[in-house]
C-alpha positions as CSV (number, residue, x, y, z in Angstrom):
1,M,-145.8,38.4,-25.4
2,P,-149.0,37.7,-23.3
3,G,-149.1,39.9,-19.8
4,I,-148.7,38.6,-16.8
5,T,-152.3,37.2,-15.2
6,R,-153.5,37.7,-11.9
7,E,-153.3,34.1,-11.5
8,E,-149.4,34.1,-11.6
9,V,-149.1,36.9,-9.6
10,A,-151.0,35.0,-6.9
11,H,-148.8,32.0,-7.5
12,L,-145.9,34.0,-7.1
13,A,-147.4,35.9,-4.0
14,R,-147.8,32.3,-2.3
15,L,-144.3,31.5,-3.1
16,A,-143.1,34.4,-1.6
17,R,-145.5,34.0,1.6
18,L,-147.4,37.1,0.9
19,E,-151.0,37.6,1.4
20,L,-152.6,40.0,-1.5
21,K,-155.9,41.3,-1.8
22,P,-157.8,40.8,-5.2
23,E,-157.6,44.5,-6.0
24,E,-153.7,44.1,-5.3
25,L,-153.3,41.3,-7.8
26,D,-154.7,43.3,-10.7
27,H,-152.3,46.3,-9.4
28,F,-149.2,44.1,-9.4
29,A,-150.2,42.4,-12.5
30,G,-149.9,45.5,-14.4
31,Q,-146.8,46.7,-12.5
32,L,-145.0,43.3,-13.0
33,D,-146.3,43.6,-17.0
34,D,-144.7,46.9,-17.6
35,I,-141.2,45.7,-15.8
36,I,-141.2,42.7,-17.8
37,G,-141.8,44.8,-20.9
38,A,-139.0,47.2,-19.9
39,V,-136.6,44.8,-19.2
40,A,-137.4,43.2,-22.9
41,R,-137.1,46.5,-24.5
42,V,-133.4,46.6,-23.2
43,S,-132.8,43.4,-24.3
44,E,-133.7,44.3,-27.7
45,V,-131.3,47.4,-27.3
46,A,-128.2,45.1,-26.6
47,D,-126.4,43.8,-29.7
48,Q,-123.6,41.6,-30.3
49,D,-121.3,44.6,-31.2
50,V,-121.8,46.4,-27.9
51,P,-119.3,44.5,-25.4
52,P,-121.0,43.7,-21.8
53,T,-119.5,46.2,-19.0
54,S,-119.8,46.6,-15.4
55,H,-119.3,50.5,-15.5
56,P,-120.6,53.2,-18.1
57,L,-116.9,54.6,-18.1
58,P,-113.9,52.6,-18.3
59,L,-112.1,52.1,-15.0
60,T,-108.5,51.1,-14.2
61,N,-107.5,49.8,-10.9
62,V,-104.4,51.8,-9.5
63,M,-102.1,49.4,-7.9
64,R,-98.6,49.5,-6.7
65,P,-96.0,46.5,-6.4
66,D,-96.0,44.4,-3.5
67,E,-92.7,45.1,-1.7
68,V,-91.3,44.2,1.8
69,R,-91.0,47.6,3.8
70,P,-89.7,48.4,7.2
71,S,-92.5,48.0,9.5
72,L,-93.2,47.2,13.2
73,T,-92.4,43.7,14.9
74,P,-95.0,41.7,16.3
75,E,-93.5,42.8,19.8
76,Q,-93.8,46.6,18.9
77,A,-97.2,46.3,17.3
78,L,-98.8,44.4,20.3
79,S,-96.7,46.8,22.9
80,G,-99.7,48.9,23.5
81,A,-102.2,46.1,23.7
82,P,-104.6,45.4,26.7
83,A,-104.2,41.7,26.1
84,Q,-102.4,39.5,23.7
85,E,-102.5,36.1,23.0
86,Q,-100.1,34.2,20.3
87,Q,-98.8,37.3,18.8
88,R,-102.2,38.6,18.1
89,F,-104.7,41.1,19.9
90,K,-106.7,39.4,22.4
91,V,-110.3,41.0,22.4
92,P,-113.6,39.8,24.6
93,Q,-116.0,37.3,22.9
94,I,-118.9,38.5,21.4
95,L,-120.7,35.9,19.7
96,G,-120.4,32.9,22.3
97,E,-118.4,30.8,20.0
98,E,-114.8,29.5,20.4
């Protein structure tokens, strides 16, 4: 596979609105070529027998049944609030939106 050219790096820099010096184009072309090569090597290792995973160790989410339990009434929960409105805490507006 041919390496990344400095023209391709210049094109990517223009798309990203980056101003690069000529020596930076050569430097980044080499670095990007190394990155693409490393990704290609990882792709070669991945085999059809290996299932895709999001974590190297098996993880299990611990969940409990969702059951109604005794809790505070809305009036009790809001009893110490400095301000309330429609059974909710009322807080100062911070974003200037309604």
